[in-house]
PDB file of N, CA, C and O in Angstrom:
ATOM      1  N   MET A   1       0.822  -1.184   0.003  1.00  0.00           N
ATOM      2  CA  MET A   1       0.000  -0.001  -0.001  1.00  0.00           C
ATOM      3  C   MET A   1       0.874   1.256   0.001  1.00  0.00           C
ATOM      4  O   MET A   1       0.572   2.229  -0.691  1.00  0.00           O
ATOM      5  N   GLN A   2       1.950   1.229   0.775  1.00  0.00           N
ATOM      6  CA  GLN A   2       2.838   2.380   0.817  1.00  0.00           C
ATOM      7  C   GLN A   2       3.464   2.637  -0.549  1.00  0.00           C
ATOM      8  O   GLN A   2       3.599   3.789  -0.962  1.00  0.00           O
ATOM      9  N   ASP A   3       3.844   1.584  -1.245  1.00  0.00           N
ATOM     10  CA  ASP A   3       4.413   1.729  -2.591  1.00  0.00           C
ATOM     11  C   ASP A   3       3.403   2.348  -3.552  1.00  0.00           C
ATOM     12  O   ASP A   3       3.763   3.193  -4.371  1.00  0.00           O
ATOM     13  N   ALA A   4       2.161   1.939  -3.456  1.00  0.00           N
ATOM     14  CA  ALA A   4       1.124   2.492  -4.317  1.00  0.00           C
ATOM     15  C   ALA A   4       0.919   3.975  -4.019  1.00  0.00           C
ATOM     16  O   ALA A   4       0.776   4.781  -4.938  1.00  0.00           O
ATOM     17  N   PHE A   5       0.904   4.330  -2.752  1.00  0.00           N
ATOM     18  CA  PHE A   5       0.759   5.732  -2.347  1.00  0.00           C
ATOM     19  C   PHE A   5       1.946   6.555  -2.836  1.00  0.00           C
ATOM     20  O   PHE A   5       1.773   7.643  -3.384  1.00  0.00           O
ATOM     21  N   THR A   6       3.133   6.035  -2.635  1.00  0.00           N
ATOM     22  CA  THR A   6       4.348   6.744  -3.041  1.00  0.00           C
ATOM     23  C   THR A   6       4.384   6.937  -4.546  1.00  0.00           C
ATOM     24  O   THR A   6       4.705   8.027  -5.021  1.00  0.00           O
ATOM     25  N   SER A   7       4.065   5.910  -5.295  1.00  0.00           N
ATOM     26  CA  SER A   7       4.110   6.047  -6.760  1.00  0.00           C
ATOM     27  C   SER A   7       3.061   7.043  -7.245  1.00  0.00           C
ATOM     28  O   SER A   7       3.285   7.727  -8.244  1.00  0.00           O
ATOM     29  N   ARG A   8       1.929   7.138  -6.564  1.00  0.00           N
ATOM     30  CA  ARG A   8       0.862   8.051  -6.991  1.00  0.00           C
ATOM     31  C   ARG A   8       1.136   9.494  -6.567  1.00  0.00           C
ATOM     32  O   ARG A   8       0.901  10.416  -7.348  1.00  0.00           O
ATOM     33  N   PHE A   9       1.629   9.705  -5.342  1.00  0.00           N
ATOM     34  CA  PHE A   9       1.729  11.049  -4.798  1.00  0.00           C
ATOM     35  C   PHE A   9       3.154  11.518  -4.515  1.00  0.00           C
ATOM     36  O   PHE A   9       3.334  12.577  -3.915  1.00  0.00           O
ATOM     37  N   GLU A  10       4.154  10.773  -4.921  1.00  0.00           N
ATOM     38  CA  GLU A  10       5.539  11.099  -4.569  1.00  0.00           C
ATOM     39  C   GLU A  10       5.929  12.514  -4.980  1.00  0.00           C
ATOM     40  O   GLU A  10       6.615  13.205  -4.227  1.00  0.00           O
ATOM     41  N   LYS A  11       5.510  12.947  -6.144  1.00  0.00           N
ATOM     42  CA  LYS A  11       5.880  14.277  -6.603  1.00  0.00           C
ATOM     43  C   LYS A  11       5.179  15.372  -5.812  1.00  0.00           C
ATOM     44  O   LYS A  11       5.662  16.503  -5.760  1.00  0.00           O
ATOM     45  N   GLU A  12       4.048  15.050  -5.195  1.00  0.00           N
ATOM     46  CA  GLU A  12       3.266  16.033  -4.473  1.00  0.00           C
ATOM     47  C   GLU A  12       3.604  16.084  -2.983  1.00  0.00           C
ATOM     48  O   GLU A  12       3.397  17.110  -2.335  1.00  0.00           O
ATOM     49  N   VAL A  13       4.116  14.995  -2.444  1.00  0.00           N
ATOM     50  CA  VAL A  13       4.396  14.915  -1.014  1.00  0.00           C
ATOM     51  C   VAL A  13       5.852  15.269  -0.772  1.00  0.00           C
ATOM     52  O   VAL A  13       6.755  14.495  -1.089  1.00  0.00           O
ATOM     53  N   ARG A  14       6.066  16.449  -0.207  1.00  0.00           N
ATOM     54  CA  ARG A  14       7.423  16.890   0.104  1.00  0.00           C
ATOM     55  C   ARG A  14       7.426  17.458   1.512  1.00  0.00           C
ATOM     56  O   ARG A  14       6.408  17.942   2.007  1.00  0.00           O
ATOM     57  N   SER A  15       8.569  17.392   2.138  1.00  0.00           N
ATOM     58  CA  SER A  15       8.660  17.899   3.509  1.00  0.00           C
ATOM     59  C   SER A  15       8.531  19.411   3.518  1.00  0.00           C
ATOM     60  O   SER A  15       8.765  20.065   2.502  1.00  0.00           O
ATOM     61  N   ARG A  16       8.162  19.964   4.657  1.00  0.00           N
ATOM     62  CA  ARG A  16       8.058  21.412   4.791  1.00  0.00           C
ATOM     63  C   ARG A  16       9.400  22.084   4.554  1.00  0.00           C
ATOM     64  O   ARG A  16       9.466  23.185   4.008  1.00  0.00           O
ATOM     65  N   GLY A  17      10.460  21.418   4.965  1.00  0.00           N
ATOM     66  CA  GLY A  17      11.802  21.959   4.744  1.00  0.00           C
ATOM     67  C   GLY A  17      12.124  22.071   3.268  1.00  0.00           C
ATOM     68  O   GLY A  17      12.704  23.061   2.822  1.00  0.00           O
ATOM     69  N   THR A  18      11.745  21.048   2.507  1.00  0.00           N
ATOM     70  CA  THR A  18      11.984  21.066   1.065  1.00  0.00           C
ATOM     71  C   THR A  18      11.174  22.172   0.408  1.00  0.00           C
ATOM     72  O   THR A  18      11.689  22.892  -0.446  1.00  0.00           O
ATOM     73  N   VAL A  19       9.924  22.313   0.793  1.00  0.00           N
ATOM     74  CA  VAL A  19       9.076  23.372   0.238  1.00  0.00           C
ATOM     75  C   VAL A  19       9.658  24.741   0.585  1.00  0.00           C
ATOM     76  O   VAL A  19       9.702  25.631  -0.263  1.00  0.00           O
ATOM     77  N   ALA A  20      10.103  24.909   1.828  1.00  0.00           N
ATOM     78  CA  ALA A  20      10.684  26.191   2.239  1.00  0.00           C
ATOM     79  C   ALA A  20      11.954  26.500   1.460  1.00  0.00           C
ATOM     80  O   ALA A  20      12.154  27.635   1.029  1.00  0.00           O
ATOM     81  N   ARG A  21      12.812  25.505   1.276  1.00  0.00           N
ATOM     82  CA  ARG A  21      14.038  25.720   0.491  1.00  0.00           C
ATOM     83  C   ARG A  21      13.707  26.088  -0.952  1.00  0.00           C
ATOM     84  O   ARG A  21      14.342  26.969  -1.530  1.00  0.00           O
ATOM     85  N   ASP A  22      12.723  25.421  -1.530  1.00  0.00           N
ATOM     86  CA  ASP A  22      12.320  25.733  -2.895  1.00  0.00           C
ATOM     87  C   ASP A  22      11.836  27.178  -3.017  1.00  0.00           C
ATOM     88  O   ASP A  22      12.151  27.869  -3.986  1.00  0.00           O
ATOM     89  N   LYS A  23      11.067  27.624  -2.026  1.00  0.00           N
ATOM     90  CA  LYS A  23      10.582  29.012  -2.057  1.00  0.00           C
ATOM     91  C   LYS A  23      11.738  30.002  -1.963  1.00  0.00           C
ATOM     92  O   LYS A  23      11.732  31.033  -2.634  1.00  0.00           O
ATOM     93  N   LEU A  24      12.728  29.689  -1.133  1.00  0.00           N
ATOM     94  CA  LEU A  24      13.871  30.580  -1.001  1.00  0.00           C
ATOM     95  C   LEU A  24      14.697  30.605  -2.276  1.00  0.00           C
ATOM     96  O   LEU A  24      15.084  31.675  -2.744  1.00  0.00           O
ATOM     97  N   PHE A  25      14.972  29.434  -2.842  1.00  0.00           N
ATOM     98  CA  PHE A  25      15.784  29.359  -4.054  1.00  0.00           C
ATOM     99  C   PHE A  25      15.079  29.976  -5.264  1.00  0.00           C
ATOM    100  O   PHE A  25      15.733  30.554  -6.132  1.00  0.00           O
ATOM    101  N   SER A  26      13.756  29.858  -5.323  1.00  0.00           N
ATOM    102  CA  SER A  26      13.021  30.419  -6.455  1.00  0.00           C
ATOM    103  C   SER A  26      12.663  31.887  -6.235  1.00  0.00           C
ATOM    104  O   SER A  26      12.038  32.520  -7.087  1.00  0.00           O
ATOM    105  N   ARG A  27      13.059  32.408  -5.107  1.00  0.00           N
ATOM    106  CA  ARG A  27      12.836  33.819  -4.734  1.00  0.00           C
ATOM    107  C   ARG A  27      11.345  34.164  -4.628  1.00  0.00           C
ATOM    108  O   ARG A  27      10.928  35.272  -4.967  1.00  0.00           O
ATOM    109  N   LYS A  28      10.560  33.207  -4.159  1.00  0.00           N
ATOM    110  CA  LYS A  28       9.136  33.457  -3.929  1.00  0.00           C
ATOM    111  C   LYS A  28       8.916  34.179  -2.609  1.00  0.00           C
ATOM    112  O   LYS A  28       7.856  34.765  -2.387  1.00  0.00           O
ATOM    113  N   ILE A  29       9.909  34.139  -1.735  1.00  0.00           N
ATOM    114  CA  ILE A  29       9.830  34.890  -0.494  1.00  0.00           C
ATOM    115  C   ILE A  29      10.565  36.199  -0.743  1.00  0.00           C
ATOM    116  O   ILE A  29      11.796  36.238  -0.764  1.00  0.00           O
ATOM    117  N   CYS A  30       9.806  37.263  -0.930  1.00  0.00           N
ATOM    118  CA  CYS A  30      10.428  38.561  -1.186  1.00  0.00           C
ATOM    119  C   CYS A  30       9.550  39.645  -0.577  1.00  0.00           C
ATOM    120  O   CYS A  30       8.410  39.400  -0.184  1.00  0.00           O
ATOM    121  N   MET A  31      10.103  40.832  -0.511  1.00  0.00           N
ATOM    122  CA  MET A  31       9.431  41.947   0.127  1.00  0.00           C
ATOM    123  C   MET A  31       8.411  42.552  -0.828  1.00  0.00           C
ATOM    124  O   MET A  31       8.776  43.206  -1.805  1.00  0.00           O
ATOM    125  N   ASN A  32       7.132  42.330  -0.542  1.00  0.00           N
ATOM    126  CA  ASN A  32       6.059  42.877  -1.373  1.00  0.00           C
ATOM    127  C   ASN A  32       5.383  44.070  -0.724  1.00  0.00           C
ATOM    128  O   ASN A  32       4.809  44.908  -1.420  1.00  0.00           O
ATOM    129  N   SER A  33       5.440  44.162   0.590  1.00  0.00           N
ATOM    130  CA  SER A  33       4.795  45.291   1.258  1.00  0.00           C
ATOM    131  C   SER A  33       5.734  45.887   2.294  1.00  0.00           C
ATOM    132  O   SER A  33       6.680  46.588   1.932  1.00  0.00           O
ATOM    133  N   SER A  34       5.497  45.629   3.559  1.00  0.00           N
ATOM    134  CA  SER A  34       6.340  46.239   4.596  1.00  0.00           C
ATOM    135  C   SER A  34       7.518  45.348   4.965  1.00  0.00           C
ATOM    136  O   SER A  34       7.515  44.140   4.728  1.00  0.00           O
ATOM    137  N   VAL A  35       8.508  45.974   5.542  1.00  0.00           N
ATOM    138  CA  VAL A  35       9.691  45.232   5.999  1.00  0.00           C
ATOM    139  C   VAL A  35       9.281  44.228   7.062  1.00  0.00           C
ATOM    140  O   VAL A  35       9.747  43.089   7.049  1.00  0.00           O
ATOM    141  N   GLN A  36       8.422  44.632   7.974  1.00  0.00           N
ATOM    142  CA  GLN A  36       8.014  43.730   9.063  1.00  0.00           C
ATOM    143  C   GLN A  36       7.297  42.494   8.526  1.00  0.00           C
ATOM    144  O   GLN A  36       7.530  41.388   9.014  1.00  0.00           O
ATOM    145  N   GLU A  37       6.439  42.662   7.540  1.00  0.00           N
ATOM    146  CA  GLU A  37       5.760  41.507   6.953  1.00  0.00           C
ATOM    147  C   GLU A  37       6.761  40.586   6.275  1.00  0.00           C
ATOM    148  O   GLU A  37       6.640  39.365   6.365  1.00  0.00           O
ATOM    149  N   TYR A  38       7.745  41.157   5.599  1.00  0.00           N
ATOM    150  CA  TYR A  38       8.782  40.342   4.956  1.00  0.00           C
ATOM    151  C   TYR A  38       9.576  39.575   6.007  1.00  0.00           C
ATOM    152  O   TYR A  38       9.850  38.387   5.832  1.00  0.00           O
ATOM    153  N   ILE A  39       9.940  40.233   7.079  1.00  0.00           N
ATOM    154  CA  ILE A  39      10.682  39.578   8.156  1.00  0.00           C
ATOM    155  C   ILE A  39       9.862  38.407   8.713  1.00  0.00           C
ATOM    156  O   ILE A  39      10.394  37.316   8.917  1.00  0.00           O
ATOM    157  N   ASN A  40       8.587  38.636   8.953  1.00  0.00           N
ATOM    158  CA  ASN A  40       7.725  37.570   9.482  1.00  0.00           C
ATOM    159  C   ASN A  40       7.615  36.399   8.514  1.00  0.00           C
ATOM    160  O   ASN A  40       7.725  35.246   8.929  1.00  0.00           O
ATOM    161  N   ASP A  41       7.397  36.681   7.215  1.00  0.00           N
ATOM    162  CA  ASP A  41       7.315  35.617   6.214  1.00  0.00           C
ATOM    163  C   ASP A  41       8.621  34.837   6.133  1.00  0.00           C
ATOM    164  O   ASP A  41       8.615  33.608   6.063  1.00  0.00           O
ATOM    165  N   PHE A  42       9.731  35.550   6.144  1.00  0.00           N
ATOM    166  CA  PHE A  42      11.036  34.915   6.048  1.00  0.00           C
ATOM    167  C   PHE A  42      11.277  34.014   7.259  1.00  0.00           C
ATOM    168  O   PHE A  42      11.721  32.876   7.110  1.00  0.00           O
ATOM    169  N   ARG A  43      10.987  34.516   8.444  1.00  0.00           N
ATOM    170  CA  ARG A  43      11.175  33.712   9.667  1.00  0.00           C
ATOM    171  C   ARG A  43      10.314  32.451   9.646  1.00  0.00           C
ATOM    172  O   ARG A  43      10.765  31.382  10.057  1.00  0.00           O
ATOM    173  N   GLN A  44       9.069  32.574   9.165  1.00  0.00           N
ATOM    174  CA  GLN A  44       8.192  31.406   9.092  1.00  0.00           C
ATOM    175  C   GLN A  44       8.765  30.337   8.181  1.00  0.00           C
ATOM    176  O   GLN A  44       8.650  29.147   8.476  1.00  0.00           O
ATOM    177  N   GLN A  45       9.383  30.745   7.074  1.00  0.00           N
ATOM    178  CA  GLN A  45       9.953  29.778   6.144  1.00  0.00           C
ATOM    179  C   GLN A  45      11.192  29.093   6.728  1.00  0.00           C
ATOM    180  O   GLN A  45      11.329  27.873   6.636  1.00  0.00           O
ATOM    181  N   ILE A  46      12.085  29.870   7.323  1.00  0.00           N
ATOM    182  CA  ILE A  46      13.326  29.255   7.802  1.00  0.00           C
ATOM    183  C   ILE A  46      13.129  28.426   9.064  1.00  0.00           C
ATOM    184  O   ILE A  46      14.023  27.672   9.447  1.00  0.00           O
ATOM    185  N   LEU A  47      11.983  28.550   9.714  1.00  0.00           N
ATOM    186  CA  LEU A  47      11.688  27.667  10.853  1.00  0.00           C
ATOM    187  C   LEU A  47      11.697  26.203  10.410  1.00  0.00           C
ATOM    188  O   LEU A  47      12.017  25.314  11.199  1.00  0.00           O
ATOM    189  N   HIS A  48      11.346  25.960   9.155  1.00  0.00           N
ATOM    190  CA  HIS A  48      11.271  24.601   8.627  1.00  0.00           C
ATOM    191  C   HIS A  48      12.626  24.093   8.139  1.00  0.00           C
ATOM    192  O   HIS A  48      12.735  22.955   7.682  1.00  0.00           O
ATOM    193  N   ILE A  49      13.659  24.934   8.235  1.00  0.00           N
ATOM    194  CA  ILE A  49      14.998  24.550   7.781  1.00  0.00           C
ATOM    195  C   ILE A  49      15.978  24.760   8.933  1.00  0.00           C
ATOM    196  O   ILE A  49      16.787  25.686   8.879  1.00  0.00           O
ATOM    197  N   PRO A  50      15.930  23.926   9.971  1.00  0.00           N
ATOM    198  CA  PRO A  50      16.760  24.147  11.153  1.00  0.00           C
ATOM    199  C   PRO A  50      18.259  24.012  10.915  1.00  0.00           C
ATOM    200  O   PRO A  50      19.056  24.537  11.692  1.00  0.00           O
ATOM    201  N   ASP A  51      18.652  23.316   9.850  1.00  0.00           N
ATOM    202  CA  ASP A  51      20.077  23.107   9.608  1.00  0.00           C
ATOM    203  C   ASP A  51      20.692  24.155   8.672  1.00  0.00           C
ATOM    204  O   ASP A  51      21.841  24.008   8.254  1.00  0.00           O
ATOM    205  N   MET A  52      19.944  25.202   8.342  1.00  0.00           N
ATOM    206  CA  MET A  52      20.477  26.230   7.454  1.00  0.00           C
ATOM    207  C   MET A  52      21.516  27.072   8.187  1.00  0.00           C
ATOM    208  O   MET A  52      21.292  27.506   9.317  1.00  0.00           O
ATOM    209  N   HIS A  53      22.643  27.295   7.540  1.00  0.00           N
ATOM    210  CA  HIS A  53      23.717  28.081   8.124  1.00  0.00           C
ATOM    211  C   HIS A  53      23.329  29.554   8.207  1.00  0.00           C
ATOM    212  O   HIS A  53      22.543  30.047   7.397  1.00  0.00           O
ATOM    213  N   GLU A  54      23.879  30.234   9.177  1.00  0.00           N
ATOM    214  CA  GLU A  54      23.574  31.650   9.392  1.00  0.00           C
ATOM    215  C   GLU A  54      23.902  32.495   8.156  1.00  0.00           C
ATOM    216  O   GLU A  54      23.154  33.409   7.810  1.00  0.00           O
ATOM    217  N   GLU A  55      25.005  32.190   7.504  1.00  0.00           N
ATOM    218  CA  GLU A  55      25.395  32.949   6.300  1.00  0.00           C
ATOM    219  C   GLU A  55      24.352  32.788   5.191  1.00  0.00           C
ATOM    220  O   GLU A  55      24.047  33.744   4.478  1.00  0.00           O
ATOM    221  N   ASP A  56      23.809  31.583   5.049  1.00  0.00           N
ATOM    222  CA  ASP A  56      22.782  31.355   4.029  1.00  0.00           C
ATOM    223  C   ASP A  56      21.497  32.106   4.361  1.00  0.00           C
ATOM    224  O   ASP A  56      20.841  32.652   3.473  1.00  0.00           O
ATOM    225  N   LYS A  57      21.143  32.130   5.633  1.00  0.00           N
ATOM    226  CA  LYS A  57      19.961  32.894   6.041  1.00  0.00           C
ATOM    227  C   LYS A  57      20.118  34.362   5.660  1.00  0.00           C
ATOM    228  O   LYS A  57      19.190  34.984   5.145  1.00  0.00           O
ATOM    229  N   ILE A  58      21.287  34.897   5.917  1.00  0.00           N
ATOM    230  CA  ILE A  58      21.534  36.308   5.604  1.00  0.00           C
ATOM    231  C   ILE A  58      21.482  36.540   4.097  1.00  0.00           C
ATOM    232  O   ILE A  58      20.884  37.513   3.638  1.00  0.00           O
ATOM    233  N   ARG A  59      22.099  35.658   3.334  1.00  0.00           N
ATOM    234  CA  ARG A  59      22.083  35.804   1.872  1.00  0.00           C
ATOM    235  C   ARG A  59      20.660  35.759   1.313  1.00  0.00           C
ATOM    236  O   ARG A  59      20.288  36.597   0.492  1.00  0.00           O
ATOM    237  N   PHE A  60      19.863  34.777   1.761  1.00  0.00           N
ATOM    238  CA  PHE A  60      18.495  34.674   1.269  1.00  0.00           C
ATOM    239  C   PHE A  60      17.656  35.870   1.703  1.00  0.00           C
ATOM    240  O   PHE A  60      16.853  36.380   0.922  1.00  0.00           O
ATOM    241  N   PHE A  61      17.837  36.323   2.946  1.00  0.00           N
ATOM    242  CA  PHE A  61      17.088  37.475   3.426  1.00  0.00           C
ATOM    243  C   PHE A  61      17.442  38.705   2.591  1.00  0.00           C
ATOM    244  O   PHE A  61      16.560  39.451   2.164  1.00  0.00           O
ATOM    245  N   HIS A  62      18.708  38.902   2.369  1.00  0.00           N
ATOM    246  CA  HIS A  62      19.199  40.041   1.603  1.00  0.00           C
ATOM    247  C   HIS A  62      18.657  40.011   0.179  1.00  0.00           C
ATOM    248  O   HIS A  62      18.284  41.053  -0.360  1.00  0.00           O
ATOM    249  N   THR A  63      18.608  38.850  -0.428  1.00  0.00           N
ATOM    250  CA  THR A  63      18.124  38.697  -1.800  1.00  0.00           C
ATOM    251  C   THR A  63      16.655  39.084  -1.926  1.00  0.00           C
ATOM    252  O   THR A  63      16.242  39.607  -2.961  1.00  0.00           O
ATOM    253  N   GLY A  64      15.863  38.835  -0.891  1.00  0.00           N
ATOM    254  CA  GLY A  64      14.431  39.122  -0.943  1.00  0.00           C
ATOM    255  C   GLY A  64      14.054  40.567  -0.710  1.00  0.00           C
ATOM    256  O   GLY A  64      12.900  40.943  -0.916  1.00  0.00           O
ATOM    257  N   LEU A  65      15.002  41.387  -0.285  1.00  0.00           N
ATOM    258  CA  LEU A  65      14.707  42.798  -0.061  1.00  0.00           C
ATOM    259  C   LEU A  65      14.484  43.528  -1.377  1.00  0.00           C
ATOM    260  O   LEU A  65      14.939  43.077  -2.428  1.00  0.00           O
ATOM    261  N   THR A  66      13.790  44.645  -1.319  1.00  0.00           N
ATOM    262  CA  THR A  66      13.627  45.473  -2.518  1.00  0.00           C
ATOM    263  C   THR A  66      14.989  46.051  -2.890  1.00  0.00           C
ATOM    264  O   THR A  66      15.854  46.189  -2.025  1.00  0.00           O
ATOM    265  N   PRO A  67      15.194  46.390  -4.158  1.00  0.00           N
ATOM    266  CA  PRO A  67      16.499  46.924  -4.586  1.00  0.00           C
ATOM    267  C   PRO A  67      16.955  48.145  -3.788  1.00  0.00           C
ATOM    268  O   PRO A  67      18.152  48.330  -3.567  1.00  0.00           O
ATOM    269  N   GLN A  68      16.016  48.968  -3.360  1.00  0.00           N
ATOM    270  CA  GLN A  68      16.377  50.160  -2.590  1.00  0.00           C
ATOM    271  C   GLN A  68      16.984  49.821  -1.234  1.00  0.00           C
ATOM    272  O   GLN A  68      17.801  50.574  -0.704  1.00  0.00           O
ATOM    273  N   LEU A  69      16.584  48.696  -0.683  1.00  0.00           N
ATOM    274  CA  LEU A  69      17.085  48.285   0.632  1.00  0.00           C
ATOM    275  C   LEU A  69      18.240  47.292   0.541  1.00  0.00           C
ATOM    276  O   LEU A  69      18.880  46.989   1.548  1.00  0.00           O
ATOM    277  N   ARG A  70      18.505  46.791  -0.646  1.00  0.00           N
ATOM    278  CA  ARG A  70      19.514  45.764  -0.821  1.00  0.00           C
ATOM    279  C   ARG A  70      20.902  46.405  -0.959  1.00  0.00           C
ATOM    280  O   ARG A  70      21.313  46.791  -2.052  1.00  0.00           O
ATOM    281  N   ILE A  71      21.603  46.508   0.155  1.00  0.00           N
ATOM    282  CA  ILE A  71      22.953  47.045   0.150  1.00  0.00           C
ATOM    283  C   ILE A  71      23.906  45.932   0.566  1.00  0.00           C
ATOM    284  O   ILE A  71      23.470  44.898   1.073  1.00  0.00           O
ATOM    285  N   ASP A  72      25.202  46.135   0.355  1.00  0.00           N
ATOM    286  CA  ASP A  72      26.170  45.112   0.748  1.00  0.00           C
ATOM    287  C   ASP A  72      26.100  44.863   2.247  1.00  0.00           C
ATOM    288  O   ASP A  72      26.086  45.803   3.043  1.00  0.00           O
ATOM    289  N   CYS A  73      26.059  43.607   2.621  1.00  0.00           N
ATOM    290  CA  CYS A  73      26.000  43.195   4.019  1.00  0.00           C
ATOM    291  C   CYS A  73      27.286  42.461   4.343  1.00  0.00           C
ATOM    292  O   CYS A  73      27.505  41.342   3.879  1.00  0.00           O
ATOM    293  N   VAL A  74      28.127  43.085   5.131  1.00  0.00           N
ATOM    294  CA  VAL A  74      29.427  42.471   5.420  1.00  0.00           C
ATOM    295  C   VAL A  74      29.694  42.316   6.908  1.00  0.00           C
ATOM    296  O   VAL A  74      30.792  41.915   7.296  1.00  0.00           O
ATOM    297  N   CYS A  75      28.704  42.629   7.758  1.00  0.00           N
ATOM    298  CA  CYS A  75      28.941  42.477   9.193  1.00  0.00           C
ATOM    299  C   CYS A  75      27.690  41.961   9.889  1.00  0.00           C
ATOM    300  O   CYS A  75      26.590  42.003   9.338  1.00  0.00           O
ATOM    301  N   THR A  76      27.875  41.483  11.084  1.00  0.00           N
ATOM    302  CA  THR A  76      26.779  40.960  11.891  1.00  0.00           C
ATOM    303  C   THR A  76      26.027  42.115  12.532  1.00  0.00           C
ATOM    304  O   THR A  76      26.410  43.274  12.373  1.00  0.00           O
ATOM    305  N   ASN A  77      24.954  41.799  13.259  1.00  0.00           N
ATOM    306  CA  ASN A  77      24.172  42.836  13.931  1.00  0.00           C
ATOM    307  C   ASN A  77      24.991  43.641  14.928  1.00  0.00           C
ATOM    308  O   ASN A  77      24.727  44.825  15.142  1.00  0.00           O
ATOM    309  N   ASP A  78      25.981  43.006  15.535  1.00  0.00           N
ATOM    310  CA  ASP A  78      26.795  43.739  16.511  1.00  0.00           C
ATOM    311  C   ASP A  78      27.977  44.468  15.875  1.00  0.00           C
ATOM    312  O   ASP A  78      28.780  45.076  16.584  1.00  0.00           O
ATOM    313  N   GLY A  79      28.093  44.415  14.541  1.00  0.00           N
ATOM    314  CA  GLY A  79      29.112  45.191  13.845  1.00  0.00           C
ATOM    315  C   GLY A  79      30.408  44.462  13.551  1.00  0.00           C
ATOM    316  O   GLY A  79      31.313  45.049  12.957  1.00  0.00           O
ATOM    317  N   THR A  80      30.531  43.196  13.947  1.00  0.00           N
ATOM    318  CA  THR A  80      31.759  42.459  13.647  1.00  0.00           C
ATOM    319  C   THR A  80      31.689  41.918  12.224  1.00  0.00           C
ATOM    320  O   THR A  80      30.630  41.485  11.770  1.00  0.00           O
ATOM    321  N   ASP A  81      32.812  41.946  11.529  1.00  0.00           N
ATOM    322  CA  ASP A  81      32.866  41.503  10.142  1.00  0.00           C
ATOM    323  C   ASP A  81      32.670  39.988  10.034  1.00  0.00           C
ATOM    324  O   ASP A  81      33.148  39.226  10.874  1.00  0.00           O
ATOM    325  N   PHE A  82      31.959  39.569   8.987  1.00  0.00           N
ATOM    326  CA  PHE A  82      31.868  38.152   8.686  1.00  0.00           C
ATOM    327  C   PHE A  82      33.221  37.700   8.149  1.00  0.00           C
ATOM    328  O   PHE A  82      33.814  38.373   7.305  1.00  0.00           O
ATOM    329  N   THR A  83      33.701  36.579   8.628  1.00  0.00           N
ATOM    330  CA  THR A  83      34.978  36.082   8.137  1.00  0.00           C
ATOM    331  C   THR A  83      34.819  35.302   6.839  1.00  0.00           C
ATOM    332  O   THR A  83      35.777  35.160   6.079  1.00  0.00           O
ATOM    333  N   SER A  84      33.617  34.796   6.580  1.00  0.00           N
ATOM    334  CA  SER A  84      33.427  33.952   5.406  1.00  0.00           C
ATOM    335  C   SER A  84      32.833  34.704   4.210  1.00  0.00           C
ATOM    336  O   SER A  84      32.742  34.145   3.117  1.00  0.00           O
ATOM    337  N   LEU A  85      32.431  35.956   4.404  1.00  0.00           N
ATOM    338  CA  LEU A  85      31.828  36.704   3.307  1.00  0.00           C
ATOM    339  C   LEU A  85      32.769  37.822   2.850  1.00  0.00           C
ATOM    340  O   LEU A  85      33.376  38.514   3.668  1.00  0.00           O
ATOM    341  N   VAL A  86      32.874  37.978   1.581  1.00  0.00           N
ATOM    342  CA  VAL A  86      33.687  39.037   1.013  1.00  0.00           C
ATOM    343  C   VAL A  86      32.755  40.047   0.362  1.00  0.00           C
ATOM    344  O   VAL A  86      31.920  39.664  -0.456  1.00  0.00           O
ATOM    345  N   PRO A  87      32.874  41.322   0.699  1.00  0.00           N
ATOM    346  CA  PRO A  87      31.956  42.297   0.075  1.00  0.00           C
ATOM    347  C   PRO A  87      32.184  42.385  -1.428  1.00  0.00           C
ATOM    348  O   PRO A  87      33.306  42.250  -1.918  1.00  0.00           O
ATOM    349  N   SER A  88      31.098  42.613  -2.138  1.00  0.00           N
ATOM    350  CA  SER A  88      31.210  42.711  -3.595  1.00  0.00           C
ATOM    351  C   SER A  88      31.438  44.138  -4.038  1.00  0.00           C
ATOM    352  O   SER A  88      31.555  44.402  -5.234  1.00  0.00           O
TER     353      SER A  88
END
């Protein structure tokens, strides 16, 4: 029975983490209205991806901002430089 279910619905049944990663990679999570709404949407998506590295979270968040807000991000919230990121 499990094989029959899998063969019928395998393409449709994906984990929440996979769906969240797909949304981030396809840039479906982006700033459409307020910054706060974008922050909330982004946080909801990354909750399903507990193993995502901090640098990746920052990159995806930065990518979803509007062009006016998208500036080079080279330091943490406390002002220390990222050692793994090089400013462009």
